[in-house]
Every structure is written in structure tokens, then in C-alpha cells.
C-alpha positions as CSV (number, residue, x, y, z in Angstrom):
1,M,-8.7,-14.3,-12.5
2,A,-9.2,-11.2,-12.1
3,T,-8.8,-9.4,-8.5
4,P,-9.8,-6.3,-7.0
5,W,-6.8,-4.3,-7.5
6,E,-7.0,-5.2,-11.5
7,R,-7.9,-1.9,-12.6
8,W,-6.2,0.4,-9.5
9,H,-3.6,2.7,-11.1
10,H,-3.8,4.9,-7.7
11,V,-4.3,4.1,-4.5
12,T,-5.0,6.4,-1.6
13,K,-3.8,5.8,1.5
14,V,-5.1,6.8,5.2
15,D,-2.8,7.1,7.9
16,P,-4.7,6.4,11.2
17,D,-2.3,8.0,13.3
18,K,-1.8,11.1,11.1
19,S,-4.7,13.6,10.9
20,L,-6.2,15.4,7.3
21,R,-5.5,18.8,6.5
22,D,-8.2,21.7,7.4
23,G,-11.5,21.4,5.8
24,D,-10.5,17.9,4.7
25,T,-13.0,15.4,5.0
26,Y,-12.4,11.7,4.5
27,A,-15.6,10.6,2.8
28,A,-13.7,13.4,-0.5
29,I,-10.9,11.3,-1.0
30,A,-13.1,9.3,-3.2
31,D,-14.0,12.8,-4.9
32,T,-10.0,13.2,-5.7
33,G,-10.6,10.5,-8.6
34,T,-8.4,7.7,-6.8
35,D,-9.3,4.2,-7.8
36,A,-9.2,2.7,-4.2
37,I,-8.2,3.6,-0.4
38,V,-6.0,1.9,2.1
39,V,-7.0,2.5,6.1
40,G,-3.4,1.8,7.4
41,G,0.3,2.8,8.8
42,T,3.5,1.5,10.7
43,T,2.7,3.0,14.4
44,N,0.2,3.6,16.7
45,V,-2.5,1.5,14.6
46,T,-5.4,-0.1,16.5
47,E,-8.2,-1.5,15.5
48,S,-10.1,1.5,17.5
49,N,-8.7,4.2,15.0
50,V,-9.0,2.4,12.4
51,R,-12.6,2.0,12.6
52,S,-13.5,5.4,13.3
53,I,-11.9,5.8,9.8
54,L,-13.7,3.7,8.1
55,D,-17.0,4.8,9.3
56,A,-15.9,8.4,8.2
57,L,-15.3,6.3,4.7
58,S,-19.0,4.4,4.7
59,S,-20.1,6.8,1.8
60,A,-16.9,6.5,-0.7
61,D,-17.6,4.6,-3.6
62,V,-14.5,3.7,-4.3
63,P,-13.1,-0.1,-2.5
64,V,-11.8,0.4,0.9
65,F,-9.1,-1.9,1.8
66,V,-7.7,-2.2,5.5
67,E,-4.1,-2.9,5.9
68,P,-3.4,-4.2,9.5
69,T,-0.3,-3.7,11.4
70,Y,-2.6,-5.1,14.5
71,L,-4.6,-8.2,15.0
72,P,-8.0,-7.8,13.3
73,T,-11.0,-8.9,14.6
74,V,-13.4,-8.1,12.9
75,P,-13.6,-9.7,9.4
76,P,-14.6,-7.9,6.6
77,N,-18.2,-6.3,5.9
78,D,-19.9,-4.0,4.2
79,A,-17.7,-1.3,6.0
80,F,-15.0,-1.8,4.0
81,S,-14.4,-4.5,1.1
82,G,-11.1,-6.2,2.2
83,Y,-7.9,-7.2,3.9
84,L,-4.5,-5.9,2.3
85,I,-2.0,-8.2,4.7
86,P,2.0,-6.6,4.1
87,I,4.7,-9.5,4.4
88,V,8.0,-7.4,4.4
89,L,10.1,-9.9,2.6
90,N,13.7,-7.9,3.7
91,A,12.6,-7.3,7.3
92,G,15.2,-8.5,9.9
93,D,12.2,-9.0,12.8
94,T,10.3,-12.3,10.9
95,T,7.3,-10.7,12.9
96,W,6.6,-9.0,10.2
97,I,7.4,-12.4,7.6
98,T,5.8,-15.1,9.3
99,G,5.3,-14.1,13.4
100,A,2.2,-11.7,13.4
101,H,0.0,-13.7,10.7
102,H,0.4,-17.2,12.5
103,E,-0.8,-15.3,15.7
104,W,-3.8,-13.8,14.0
105,I,-4.7,-16.9,12.6
106,R,-4.1,-18.6,15.2
107,S,-6.1,-15.9,17.8
108,S,-9.0,-15.8,15.0
109,A,-12.3,-17.4,15.5
110,R,-12.7,-16.9,11.3
111,I,-10.7,-15.3,8.6
112,D,-12.7,-14.4,5.8
113,W,-9.7,-16.1,3.2
114,E,-12.1,-14.7,-0.4
115,R,-11.3,-10.5,1.1
116,T,-8.2,-11.3,2.6
117,Y,-5.0,-11.0,0.2
118,T,-1.4,-10.3,1.1
119,E,1.3,-8.1,0.3
120,A,5.0,-8.8,-0.5
121,Y,6.4,-5.6,1.0
122,I,10.8,-4.9,-0.5
123,V,11.4,-1.7,2.0
124,L,13.9,0.4,0.8
125,N,14.1,3.5,3.1
126,P,16.5,3.0,5.3
127,E,15.0,6.4,7.7
128,S,11.8,5.4,7.5
129,A,9.8,4.0,10.4
130,V,8.8,0.4,8.7
131,A,12.0,0.3,8.4
132,T,13.2,0.7,11.4
133,Y,10.2,-0.8,12.8
134,T,10.7,-4.2,10.6
135,R,14.4,-3.9,10.9
136,A,14.4,-4.5,7.3
137,N,18.3,-4.8,4.7
138,C,17.7,-2.1,2.8
139,D,21.3,-2.7,1.5
140,L,19.9,-3.8,-2.5
141,D,20.7,-3.2,-5.5
142,I,18.4,-3.3,-8.4
143,A,19.4,-7.1,-9.0
144,D,18.6,-7.4,-5.3
145,I,15.0,-5.8,-5.7
146,A,14.6,-7.8,-9.1
147,A,15.6,-11.0,-7.3
148,Y,13.1,-10.2,-4.8
149,A,10.3,-9.5,-7.3
150,R,10.5,-12.6,-8.4
151,L,10.6,-14.4,-5.3
152,A,7.5,-12.9,-4.3
153,E,6.1,-14.1,-7.5
154,H,7.6,-18.0,-7.9
155,V,8.5,-18.8,-4.4
156,L,5.3,-17.4,-2.2
157,N,2.6,-17.1,-4.9
158,Q,2.2,-13.3,-4.5
159,D,0.0,-11.7,-6.5
160,I,1.1,-7.8,-5.4
161,V,4.5,-7.2,-4.5
162,Y,4.6,-3.5,-3.3
163,L,8.0,-1.7,-3.6
164,E,8.0,0.7,-0.3
165,F,10.0,3.8,-0.2
166,S,8.3,5.4,2.4
167,G,8.7,9.0,2.8
168,T,11.3,9.5,-0.4
169,L,10.6,9.2,-4.6
170,G,12.6,6.1,-5.6
171,D,15.0,5.4,-8.1
172,P,12.8,4.8,-11.2
173,T,15.2,2.3,-12.7
174,A,14.7,-0.1,-10.3
175,V,11.0,0.0,-10.0
176,A,10.8,-0.9,-13.9
177,A,13.1,-4.0,-13.1
178,A,11.1,-5.1,-10.1
179,R,8.4,-4.9,-12.6
180,D,9.8,-6.3,-15.8
181,A,10.6,-9.1,-13.9
182,L,7.2,-9.9,-12.5
183,T,5.2,-11.5,-15.1
184,A,2.1,-11.8,-13.9
185,A,2.0,-10.3,-10.3
186,S,0.9,-6.5,-10.2
187,L,4.3,-3.9,-8.8
188,F,2.7,-1.5,-6.0
189,Y,4.7,1.7,-5.9
190,G,5.0,3.5,-2.5
191,G,6.8,6.9,-1.7
192,G,7.7,10.2,-2.1
193,I,4.6,11.1,-4.8
194,H,4.5,14.6,-3.6
195,D,3.0,16.5,-7.2
196,Y,2.1,15.6,-11.3
197,D,5.7,14.3,-12.4
198,S,6.7,12.2,-9.8
199,A,3.1,10.4,-9.9
200,Y,3.7,10.1,-14.3
201,E,7.1,9.2,-13.7
202,M,6.5,6.3,-11.2
203,A,2.9,5.1,-12.7
204,R,5.2,5.0,-16.3
205,V,7.0,1.9,-14.8
206,A,4.5,1.1,-12.0
207,D,1.1,-0.3,-12.0
208,S,-0.2,1.2,-9.1
209,V,1.3,4.4,-7.8
210,V,0.6,4.7,-4.0
211,V,-0.3,8.0,-1.8
212,G,0.1,8.5,1.3
213,D,1.9,11.1,3.0
214,L,1.0,13.9,0.4
215,L,-2.8,13.5,1.6
216,H,-1.9,14.6,5.4
217,D,0.6,17.2,4.8
218,A,-0.7,19.2,1.6
219,G,-4.0,18.0,1.3
220,L,-6.9,16.7,-1.3
221,E,-6.1,19.0,-4.1
222,A,-2.6,17.8,-4.2
223,V,-3.8,14.4,-4.1
224,E,-6.3,15.2,-7.1
225,T,-3.0,16.4,-8.9
226,T,-1.1,13.1,-8.4
227,V,-4.4,11.2,-9.6
228,R,-3.7,13.4,-13.1
229,G,-0.6,12.3,-13.6
230,V,-1.5,8.7,-13.0
231,R,-4.1,9.0,-15.3
232,D,-2.1,10.6,-18.4
233,A,0.8,8.1,-18.0
234,N,-1.3,5.2,-18.3
235,R,-2.8,7.5,-21.7
236,T,0.9,7.2,-23.4
């Protein structure tokens, strides 16, 4: 069965807690050539600041998904394509494995399950905000990472496995091992993508490359450079 992310080679993640560079606009993100936009972050993310970004992205001609770290109250609608719900497999705080998810389901009058998807996160940078926030055990070797990938796909039936290096460029050997461990699930990679070469390198070993901090730190032209790297990697 086709998934919304089947053709996502390059994804741009917008953090509601960060601003864009002067002169850049949210609407112009789609013009970089990215395949999808995800709105989400670790801290200070609220439904209010997410909705303001969604309004600014209303003209985008690529899929726009929300990755909430709050309890959503608004079902997917014409303003965005759906939700991507993170499940942090190596979290020490079970809030980020099932706790927040249980609370959302318990408190929500309606959830559009046809446009709600989950992502099995493996957090791998111990210095990152997400590692601190979730109390993730990042002391993992390649065998551990591959085992988590298999667990996500074959035990938890996850369609997305997301390696989150968050702010630092990961080891491509570890990323390749995770993808080799999967049979049908898609492997997303995020962390440290900062130029053509880093995008190209990770696109060779992951199905989707997620670019986040670069958007806020260096701007749209830098993101466009990573799009070229990802596209070239997928041509070879």
C-alpha cells in the first residue's frame, strides 16, 4: 500500500520555536524543491504557534505534516496533510513511548486515523535537547541500532524508523545498518545536514533525509543546496 512519504527523499522540518532568516518566508520553503514539510520541534511547541506556521504555509504545493510534542486538538484539515506522531524507542521517560499518546487518545473526541501516522524514533545524540527531554539512552552501538530498527518494524509494525542525530552528523555506517535491517519500513535520517556533501552522503544510506536546523541557521538557499545533494544521490 502506498504511503504519503513513499516519494519523500528530502524533507524540511520547521521548528515553531525558531525564526527564519531575514528575507525568507515559510511559503518559499516549497520552492526549494523539498518533497515535504514537517512542522515540529522539541521545546516551546504549542498548537497556537504551529497553527500560525500552517497559515503561512497554506499555499505550499507539497505535503505539510505536523509532528506534535503537545496534545493536538485539531484533526487534520485542509491546512495540513496529517500528523506524524513520534514514539521514542530508546526514551527513558515512558511519556515519549506511550504516555503522551495514551493521554491524547483518552482526551480527544475524535482522531482522524486515516491521516495520523507514527514514527519510531531512535535518538542518538546525547547532547541534544530531544535526548535530554526524553531521557534517551543514546549509548548504542551499530548492533543496538539495527535491533531497534527491527523491533520497530517487526514487533511494533512501524512504517517509519527515524534515526535522530539532532544537530550532529551521524555515522553513515550506522545509518546503512539500520536500513539494511528493514524489509519494508522507510528509514528517515535527521541531524547535521549542512551542505551538499552531507545531504548526498546520507541520502545514499537513508530513504528520506530531514533538514531542520539549517533552514533557521543558514536559510532557504542552503536548504536548496541540500535538495540538490539528495536528488543527485538518488540518481546514482
